[in-house]
C-alpha positions, 0 to 999 in steps of 0.5 A, a space after each residue: 871064361 873068354 868066348 869069341 863068337 864069329 858071325 857073318 860067314 856064308 855063301 857069296 858069288 865072286 865079286 861080292 861082299 861079306 862082313 864078319 863080326 867077332 864079339 868078345 865075351 869080355 872087355 877088350 883093352 888098349 893093350 890087346 890086339 885082335 885079328 882075323 885068320 883063315 884056314 883051308 883044308 891041308 893048309 896052315 892058318 894064316 893071318 888075314 888082318 889084325 888091329 891094335 885095340 889101343 890104336 895104330 895101323 892095321 896089318 893086312 895080308 898082301 892077298 887082301 890089301 885093298 879089298 878087306 878092311 878090319 875095324 873095331 867097336 871098343 864099346 861093343 868089344 867087337 871086331 869086324 872084317 869087311 870083305 869086298 871083291 871076294 875071290 874064290 881063293 878067299 874061301 876058308 874058315 875064318 877065325 877071330 883071335 884075341 891077343 892079350 898078355 897072358 894068353 891068346 884066345 880063338 873063336 870057333 870059326 865061320 865058313 866063307 864060301 865064294 862061288 865062281 
């Protein structure tokens, strides 16, 4: 059974930083991609950033470019999202997703709250 466990969410003041982690319970491979999505009540889940495990450029939502950085540690089967210069509009539940041929998997989400 595949499990993705997110951590690192919390409450931060505007302008502050948080680092999210997503650890997969299985090995991740070069053909996989992992990403971070976020969702607020009443809105669709949106892509924040994604990265190919085998390499290549990361993809970012325009709203986070220059502030967020996605990275990976293949040996730990873990993906990170470094979030700097946080804004109140970044507040959401952040979800990790593993894209793999044959299926996609989601984590349970971690809450990020940004106070103004």
